VEXDREN-2710 file (C-alpha; in Angstrom, 1 decimal):
% VEXDREN-2710
k/r/px/py/pz
1/MET/94.5/150.1/176.9
2/GLU/91.3/147.8/176.5
3/LYS/90.8/149.6/173.0
4/ARG/94.2/148.4/171.8
5/ALA/93.7/144.8/172.9
6/LYS/90.3/144.3/171.2
7/ILE/92.3/146.2/168.1
8/ALA/95.1/143.6/168.6
9/TRP/92.6/140.1/169.0
10/LEU/90.8/141.6/165.9
11/TYR/94.1/141.4/164.1
12/LEU/94.9/138.3/165.4
13/ILE/91.6/136.4/164.6
14/ALA/92.2/138.1/161.2
15/ALA/95.3/136.7/161.0
16/LEU/94.9/133.1/162.1
17/PHE/91.8/132.9/159.6
18/VAL/93.6/134.1/156.3
19/ALA/96.6/131.2/157.4
20/VAL/93.9/128.5/157.9
21/GLY/92.6/129.6/155.0
22/LEU/96.0/129.8/152.8
23/PHE/96.8/126.4/154.4
24/MET/93.8/124.6/153.1
25/VAL/94.2/126.1/149.2
26/VAL/97.7/125.1/149.2
27/LYS/97.8/121.5/151.1
28/MET/94.5/120.7/151.0
29/ASN/93.3/122.5/147.8
30/SER/90.2/123.7/149.1
31/TYR/88.0/126.8/148.9
32/LEU/85.0/125.8/151.6
33/PHE/87.1/127.6/154.4
34/PHE/86.4/131.1/153.3
35/ALA/82.8/130.4/152.2
36/LEU/83.1/130.5/156.7
37/PRO/82.5/134.2/157.2
38/VAL/78.9/133.9/155.0
39/VAL/78.2/130.9/156.8
40/LEU/78.5/133.0/160.1
41/ALA/76.7/136.2/158.8
42/VAL/73.7/134.2/157.6
43/LEU/73.6/132.2/160.9
44/LEU/73.5/135.4/163.2
45/LEU/71.0/136.8/160.7
46/TYR/68.9/133.9/161.4
47/ILE/69.2/134.7/165.3
48/PHE/69.3/138.1/165.6
49/SER/67.3/139.7/162.6
50/LEU/64.7/137.0/161.5
51/ASP/62.4/139.3/160.3
52/LYS/64.6/140.2/157.7
53/VAL/64.9/136.4/156.6
54/LEU/61.7/136.5/156.2
55/LEU/61.6/139.6/154.0
56/PHE/64.1/138.5/152.2
57/THR/62.1/135.3/151.7
58/ALA/59.3/137.0/150.1
59/PHE/61.7/138.6/147.2
60/ALA/63.3/134.9/147.0
61/VAL/59.8/132.8/146.1
62/PRO/59.1/134.2/142.3
63/LEU/63.3/134.0/141.4
64/SER/63.8/130.7/143.2
65/VAL/64.6/127.7/140.7
66/ASN/63.7/124.3/141.0
67/LEU/66.3/121.8/140.9
68/LYS/64.1/119.1/139.4
69/ALA/63.6/121.9/136.3
70/LEU/66.9/121.7/135.7
71/ASP/67.1/117.7/135.4
72/ALA/69.3/118.4/138.5
73/GLY/68.3/115.2/140.2
74/LEU/66.2/116.9/143.1
75/ALA/63.1/118.6/143.7
76/ILE/63.9/121.4/145.8
77/SER/63.6/125.3/145.2
78/LEU/66.8/127.2/145.3
79/PRO/67.5/129.6/147.7
80/ALA/63.6/130.0/149.2
81/GLU/63.3/126.3/150.7
82/PRO/66.6/126.3/152.4
83/MET/65.9/129.5/153.6
84/LEU/62.1/128.1/154.9
85/MET/63.8/125.0/156.2
86/GLY/66.0/126.9/158.2
87/ILE/63.3/129.5/159.7
88/LEU/61.5/126.1/160.4
89/VAL/64.4/124.9/162.8
90/LEU/65.0/127.8/164.4
91/PHE/61.2/128.8/165.0
92/ILE/61.0/125.0/166.4
93/ALA/64.3/125.6/169.1
94/LYS/62.6/128.9/170.3
95/MET/59.6/127.5/171.3
96/LEU/61.3/124.5/172.7
97/TYR/63.5/126.8/174.5
98/ASP/61.3/130.0/175.6
99/GLY/57.6/128.5/174.6
100/LYS/57.0/132.3/173.9
101/TYR/54.3/133.2/171.6
102/ASP/51.5/135.7/170.8
103/LYS/48.2/133.5/172.5
104/ARG/46.1/136.3/170.2
105/ILE/47.4/134.5/167.0
106/SER/47.8/130.9/168.2
107/HIS/44.6/131.0/169.5
108/HIS/43.0/132.4/166.2
109/PRO/40.6/130.3/164.1
110/ILE/42.6/130.7/161.4
111/ALA/45.0/129.0/163.6
112/ILE/42.9/126.5/165.1
113/VAL/41.9/125.0/161.7
114/ILE/45.6/125.0/160.6
115/TYR/46.4/122.6/163.8
116/CYS/43.3/120.7/162.5
117/MET/44.6/120.1/159.2
118/PHE/48.0/118.9/160.4
119/ALA/46.5/116.9/162.8
120/TRP/44.6/115.0/160.3
121/MET/47.6/114.7/158.4
122/LEU/49.5/113.4/161.0
123/VAL/46.9/110.8/161.4
124/THR/47.1/110.1/157.4
125/THR/50.5/109.9/157.6
126/VAL/50.8/106.9/159.8
127/THR/47.9/105.1/157.9
128/SER/49.3/106.0/154.3
129/GLU/50.1/103.6/151.8
130/MET/53.2/105.6/151.3
131/PRO/54.2/106.8/155.0
132/VAL/58.0/108.1/153.8
133/VAL/56.5/110.1/151.4
134/SER/53.5/111.3/153.6
135/LEU/56.2/112.1/155.9
136/LYS/58.2/114.3/153.9
137/PHE/55.1/115.8/152.6
138/LEU/53.7/116.5/156.3
139/VAL/57.9/118.2/156.7
140/SER/57.4/120.7/153.4
141/ARG/53.9/121.4/154.4
142/LEU/55.3/122.6/158.2
143/TRP/58.2/125.0/156.4
144/PHE/55.9/126.4/154.6
145/VAL/53.0/127.2/156.9
146/VAL/55.3/127.9/159.7
147/PRO/56.8/131.0/158.2
148/ALA/54.3/132.3/156.3
149/PHE/51.3/131.8/158.7
150/PHE/52.7/131.9/162.1
151/LEU/55.9/134.1/161.8
152/CYS/54.6/136.5/159.4
153/ALA/51.5/137.2/161.7
154/LEU/54.2/138.4/163.9
155/LEU/56.0/140.2/161.9
156/PHE/52.9/142.0/160.6
157/LYS/52.6/143.6/164.0
158/LYS/54.6/146.1/162.0
159/PRO/52.4/148.3/159.7
160/LYS/55.7/148.8/157.4
161/ASN/56.6/145.0/157.5
162/ILE/52.9/144.1/155.8
163/HIS/54.1/146.9/152.8
164/LEU/57.7/145.6/153.0
165/PHE/56.4/141.6/152.5
166/ILE/53.7/142.2/149.9
167/TRP/55.9/144.7/147.9
168/LEU/59.1/142.7/148.2
169/TYR/57.4/139.1/146.2
170/ILE/55.5/141.7/143.8
171/ALA/59.0/143.2/142.8
172/SER/60.2/140.4/142.4
173/LEU/57.3/139.1/140.3
174/CYS/57.8/142.1/138.0
175/ILE/61.2/140.8/137.4
176/VAL/59.4/137.4/136.5
177/CYS/57.1/139.2/133.9
178/VAL/59.5/141.2/132.3
179/TYR/61.5/138.1/131.8
180/THR/58.3/136.3/130.7
181/ILE/57.2/138.7/128.5
182/ILE/60.6/139.7/126.3
183/HIS/60.9/135.5/126.1
184/HIS/57.4/135.3/125.1
185/SER/58.3/137.5/122.4
186/MET/60.8/135.8/120.8
187/PHE/58.0/133.4/119.8
188/GLY/55.7/135.8/118.7
189/PHE/53.5/135.6/121.7
190/ASP/51.6/132.4/120.6
191/GLY/49.8/130.5/122.6
192/ASP/51.6/127.1/122.8
193/SER/54.8/129.0/123.9
194/ALA/52.8/130.9/127.1
195/HIS/52.2/127.5/129.0
196/TRP/56.3/127.3/129.1
197/VAL/57.9/130.7/128.6
198/MET/58.2/131.5/132.3
199/THR/60.7/128.5/133.2
200/PRO/62.7/128.0/135.0
201/PHE/61.0/130.4/137.9
202/TYR/57.6/128.9/137.4
203/ASN/57.2/125.4/135.9
204/ASP/54.3/126.0/133.8
205/HIS/51.6/129.0/133.2
206/THR/48.7/127.9/135.6
207/ALA/51.4/128.2/138.9
208/TYR/52.5/131.8/137.2
209/GLY/49.1/132.8/136.5
210/ALA/47.6/132.4/140.1
211/ALA/50.3/134.0/141.5
212/LEU/49.9/137.1/139.1
213/ALA/45.8/136.9/140.6
214/ILE/46.6/137.0/143.8
215/TYR/49.5/140.2/143.3
216/LEU/47.2/141.8/140.6
217/ILE/44.8/141.8/143.6
218/LEU/46.6/143.3/146.2
219/ALA/48.4/146.2/144.0
220/LEU/44.8/147.4/142.9
221/THR/44.2/147.3/146.5
222/TYR/47.0/150.0/147.1
223/VAL/45.5/152.0/144.3
224/PHE/42.7/152.6/147.0
225/LEU/44.6/152.8/150.0
226/PRO/44.6/155.9/151.3
227/GLY/47.7/157.9/152.3
228/ILE/49.9/157.0/149.1
229/LYS/51.8/159.8/147.6
230/LYS/51.2/160.6/143.8
231/ARG/54.7/159.4/143.0
232/ARG/54.0/156.2/144.3
233/LYS/50.9/155.3/143.3
234/LEU/51.8/155.6/139.7
235/VAL/54.7/153.4/140.2
236/ILE/51.7/151.6/141.5
237/ILE/49.4/151.9/138.5
238/GLY/52.5/151.0/136.2
239/VAL/52.6/147.7/138.1
240/VAL/49.0/146.9/137.8
241/VAL/49.3/147.5/133.9
242/LEU/52.4/145.1/134.0
243/LEU/50.6/142.6/136.0
244/SER/47.4/142.6/134.0
245/VAL/49.6/142.2/130.6
246/ALA/51.3/139.3/132.1
247/MET/48.5/138.1/133.3
248/THR/46.7/138.4/129.8
249/LEU/49.8/136.8/127.9
250/SER/50.0/134.1/130.8
251/ASN/46.6/132.0/128.8
252/CYS/46.1/130.8/132.5
253/ARG/42.0/130.4/132.2
254/ALA/41.6/129.3/135.9
255/ALA/43.2/132.5/136.8
256/TRP/41.2/134.7/134.9
257/LEU/38.2/132.7/136.6
258/SER/39.4/133.3/139.8
259/LEU/39.3/136.8/139.0
260/VAL/36.0/137.0/138.0
261/ALA/34.8/135.1/141.2
262/SER/36.5/138.0/143.5
263/LEU/35.5/140.8/141.6
264/GLY/31.8/139.3/142.2
265/VAL/32.3/138.9/146.1
266/LEU/33.5/142.6/146.2
267/VAL/30.5/143.6/144.4
268/CYS/28.4/141.6/147.1
269/VAL/30.4/143.0/149.7
270/LEU/30.1/147.4/148.5
271/LEU/26.6/146.2/147.8
272/LYS/26.3/145.1/151.6
273/ILE/24.6/142.3/149.8
274/LYS/24.3/139.9/153.2
275/PHE/26.2/136.4/153.4
276/ARG/22.7/134.7/153.5
277/TRP/21.3/135.8/150.1
278/VAL/24.9/134.8/148.5
279/ALA/24.9/131.5/150.3
280/ALA/21.2/131.0/149.3
281/ALA/22.1/131.7/145.7
282/ILE/24.8/129.4/145.7
283/VAL/22.5/126.7/146.7
284/VAL/19.9/127.6/144.0
285/LEU/22.6/127.7/141.4
286/VAL/23.9/124.0/142.4
287/GLY/20.4/123.1/142.9
288/LEU/20.1/123.7/139.5
289/PHE/23.3/122.5/137.9
290/LEU/21.9/119.1/139.4
291/VAL/18.6/119.1/137.7
292/PHE/19.4/119.7/134.7
293/GLN/23.4/118.4/134.9
294/ASN/22.5/116.2/131.6
295/GLN/21.5/119.2/129.8
296/ILE/24.8/121.3/130.5
297/ILE/26.8/118.4/130.3
298/ASP/25.5/118.1/126.3
299/SER/26.0/121.2/125.6
300/MET/29.6/121.6/127.2
301/GLU/30.0/118.6/125.2
302/LYS/29.3/120.2/121.8
303/ASN/31.3/123.0/122.5
304/ASN/34.9/122.3/120.4
305/GLN/36.9/125.5/121.0
306/ASP/40.4/124.3/121.8
307/ALA/43.1/126.9/123.8
308/SER/44.4/129.2/121.6
309/GLY/46.6/132.2/121.8
310/ASP/43.3/134.6/121.0
311/LEU/41.5/135.4/124.2
312/VAL/37.9/135.4/123.2
313/GLU/38.8/131.7/122.0
314/ASN/40.4/130.9/125.3
315/VAL/37.8/131.8/127.0
316/GLN/35.3/129.6/124.6
317/SER/37.0/127.0/125.4
318/ILE/36.5/126.9/129.1
319/THR/33.4/124.6/128.8
320/ASN/35.0/122.6/126.3
321/ILE/34.8/119.0/127.6
322/SER/34.6/117.5/124.2
323/THR/38.6/118.3/122.6
324/ASP/40.1/120.5/125.0
325/ALA/43.0/117.9/126.2
326/SER/43.5/120.1/129.0
327/ASN/40.3/120.1/130.7
328/LEU/39.8/116.3/129.8
329/GLU/42.9/115.5/131.8
330/ARG/41.6/117.3/134.6
331/ILE/38.5/115.0/134.9
332/ASN/40.4/112.3/133.7
333/ARG/42.7/113.1/137.0
334/TRP/39.3/114.1/139.2
335/GLN/37.8/110.9/137.8
336/SER/41.0/108.8/139.7
337/ALA/40.6/110.6/142.5
338/PHE/37.5/109.5/143.4
339/ARG/37.7/106.3/142.5
340/LEU/40.6/106.2/145.0
341/PHE/38.5/107.8/147.6
342/GLY/35.6/105.2/147.0
343/GLU/38.4/102.6/148.0
344/ARG/39.4/104.3/151.3
345/PRO/36.9/106.8/152.3
346/VAL/38.0/107.4/155.7
347/PHE/42.2/107.6/155.7
348/GLY/42.4/108.3/152.2
349/TRP/45.9/107.1/150.6
350/GLY/48.1/109.1/152.4
351/PRO/49.6/112.8/151.8
352/GLY/51.9/113.4/148.8
353/THR/50.7/109.7/147.4
354/TYR/47.9/110.6/144.7
355/GLN/50.8/110.9/141.8
356/PHE/52.4/107.5/142.7
357/VAL/49.1/105.6/143.2
358/TYR/46.7/107.1/140.7
359/ALA/47.8/105.2/137.5
360/PRO/45.8/102.0/137.6
361/TYR/42.4/104.2/138.6
362/GLN/42.5/105.4/135.3
363/MET/40.0/104.6/132.9
364/SER/40.8/104.0/129.4
365/LYS/38.2/106.2/128.1
366/GLU/38.6/108.8/130.2
367/LYS/42.6/109.1/129.1
368/THR/43.7/111.7/127.1
369/ILE/47.2/112.5/124.6
370/ILE/48.3/114.3/128.0
371/SER/47.7/110.8/130.4
372/THR/50.5/108.5/130.8
373/ASN/50.3/105.0/131.5
374/ALA/52.6/105.1/134.4
375/GLY/50.2/108.0/136.5
376/ASP/53.0/109.9/136.6
377/GLY/51.7/113.1/135.5
378/GLY/51.4/115.1/138.2
379/ASN/48.8/116.1/141.5
380/ALA/45.0/115.7/141.2
381/HIS/44.7/119.3/139.7
382/SER/42.1/120.0/142.7
383/GLU/42.9/121.6/146.0
384/TYR/39.3/119.8/147.3
385/PHE/39.9/116.5/145.0
386/GLY/43.6/115.9/145.8
387/PRO/42.9/115.9/149.9
388/LEU/39.7/113.7/149.2
389/ALA/41.8/110.8/147.8
390/GLU/45.0/111.3/150.0
391/GLN/43.2/112.5/153.7
392/GLY/39.8/111.2/153.2
393/LEU/36.5/113.0/153.6
394/VAL/37.5/115.0/156.9
395/GLY/41.1/115.8/154.6
396/SER/38.6/117.9/152.1
397/LEU/36.2/119.2/154.2
398/LEU/39.5/120.5/156.3
399/VAL/40.3/122.7/153.4
400/LEU/36.6/123.9/153.2
401/ALA/36.8/124.8/156.5
402/LEU/39.8/126.6/155.9
403/VAL/38.8/128.7/153.4
404/ILE/34.9/129.6/154.9
405/VAL/36.7/130.6/158.3
406/THR/39.6/132.9/156.5
407/VAL/37.4/134.4/153.9
408/THR/34.6/134.9/156.8
409/CYS/36.9/136.3/159.0
410/GLY/37.9/138.5/156.5
411/LEU/34.9/139.7/155.7
412/LYS/33.6/140.4/159.6
413/THR/37.2/141.8/160.4
414/TYR/36.6/144.2/156.7
415/SER/33.1/145.3/158.8
416/ARG/34.5/146.4/162.2
417/CYS/37.8/147.6/160.8
418/LYS/37.6/151.4/162.9
419/ASN/40.4/152.9/160.2
420/LYS/40.4/152.9/156.5
421/PRO/43.8/151.5/155.8
422/SER/43.1/148.4/157.9
423/LYS/39.8/148.1/155.7
424/VAL/41.3/148.2/152.2
425/LEU/44.1/146.0/153.3
426/VAL/42.0/142.9/154.8
427/LEU/39.3/143.5/152.4
428/GLY/41.9/142.9/149.2
429/ALA/43.7/140.4/150.9
430/THR/40.2/138.2/151.5
431/LEU/39.6/138.8/148.1
432/ALA/43.0/137.5/146.9
433/PHE/43.1/134.4/149.7
434/PHE/39.4/133.7/147.9
435/GLY/40.1/133.9/144.8
436/TYR/43.2/131.3/144.5
437/PHE/40.5/128.6/146.3
438/ILE/38.5/129.2/143.4
439/HIS/41.7/128.6/141.1
440/GLY/42.1/125.6/143.7
441/PHE/38.9/123.5/142.2
442/LEU/41.0/123.7/139.0
443/ASN/44.7/123.6/140.2
444/ASN/46.6/122.6/143.5
445/PHE/49.9/124.5/143.9
446/LEU/49.8/124.7/148.3
447/ASP/52.9/122.0/147.6
448/THR/55.1/124.8/146.1
449/ASP/57.0/127.7/147.4
450/LYS/55.3/129.5/144.7
451/LEU/51.7/129.6/145.5
452/ALA/52.3/128.6/149.5
453/ILE/54.0/131.5/150.4
454/PRO/51.5/134.0/149.6
455/VAL/48.4/132.2/150.2
456/TRP/49.3/131.4/153.8
457/SER/50.5/134.8/154.3
458/LEU/47.6/136.0/153.0
459/ALA/46.1/134.3/155.8
460/ALA/48.7/136.0/158.6
461/LEU/47.6/139.2/157.4
462/ILE/44.0/138.9/158.3
463/ALA/44.5/136.9/161.4
464/ALA/47.1/140.3/162.0
465/ILE/44.5/143.1/161.0
466/ASP/42.1/141.4/162.4
467/VAL/43.9/141.0/166.3
468/PHE/46.7/144.1/165.9
469/TYR/44.7/146.8/163.7
470/ALA/40.9/146.4/163.8
471/ASP/39.7/148.1/167.0
472/LYS/42.2/150.8/166.6
473/GLU/41.8/154.4/165.1
474/LYS/44.7/154.5/163.1
475/PHE/46.7/152.1/161.5
476/GLU/49.8/151.9/163.2
477/GLU/52.1/149.4/165.6
478/GLU/51.1/148.4/168.7
479/LYS/52.5/150.4/172.0
480/GLU/54.3/147.7/174.3
END
């Protein structure tokens, strides 16, 4: 009888749903009611299977489309950003309800730097030239960092989730690569079209190149990961080849530099060169640049090789500060950022405000053919100089602190790992993270889902391996 009663209720609810739906269609000409099951299914998924939502987000990010790029009057990436907003809201609700979170992650050095960054961002939002803009920037940064760092760190308690998260993103990125290469071929793989053929998935070749650099390093990491079967390894090698071809065709010089820098760190790690010697070498190089800066700049100004479709010419154009419009425009943006900093060195102009305030700080002699008098060309093209203008010296130093603490933590974890999979994974994540922030000298993308999710999830992976796996003999899930 009880079973029959349940079946009867099921039929009754179904009949009521159909009846209400038909009434809305006939009388109100509305089909929205039929979306209710989908909405309820999504809500249930968020409440009971948030891990699956996070994993789906990893797949969704590369394929998400920014409505601003489609002239839709909005600046939101669909479907990734609404999903991330939902995750943030649910996380806050859960924290308010039970307040439970793994203290090993919440007290981790990387997490502490993140707290400091948000605390200072809040202060500079209050003092901002444009408080509403800064508040929006702060909230959007929250819906990137909370899911990608704080929730992914917990997701990565299970080794299979680490692999799923990385490879779901790579699978989606490979789809974009195939689309981009086919689209690029229609224009004869020329250098100019390389800048935009990845749209609408990435707004230009620099963001696309940065993502390729990160996941090329991670894909190569899996080539050396122990326990991978031969068939899977062949697939991984195929992915490496595809990402390498896409990277070459992207014409993104900053991404190429980031790979070279990551390779340099890898060589130092494998040769067991101590950090103090690397730091000393960097200090010497910086000192030599300061001493001979006039001669170096004169030499760079004599280079008139512009970027082109030719790989060698593209490499040569990296140091061209005489005719290359891209390089000159970066210098224009940086100089504007320094002038903004000079006027407000402590609190800056407010998070997210650079693009709205830099126009008057451009100098006519520094403008290029791609500069605008309105100063509506975007950000400061640097993860370091943007915060310098927007959040003062402290803001820029906190970015440096994030890089130093995360990379140091990654290398220390690599040294003490007792199992090889953890060792290989944390090294790959550290190299990819470091590579992005080398790229970050020339571009900044942490205000977009396309790079924020990869970068903050790399930090989460480093923290998770440090906390959950480094001291274990086997790469396995924690026993409760």
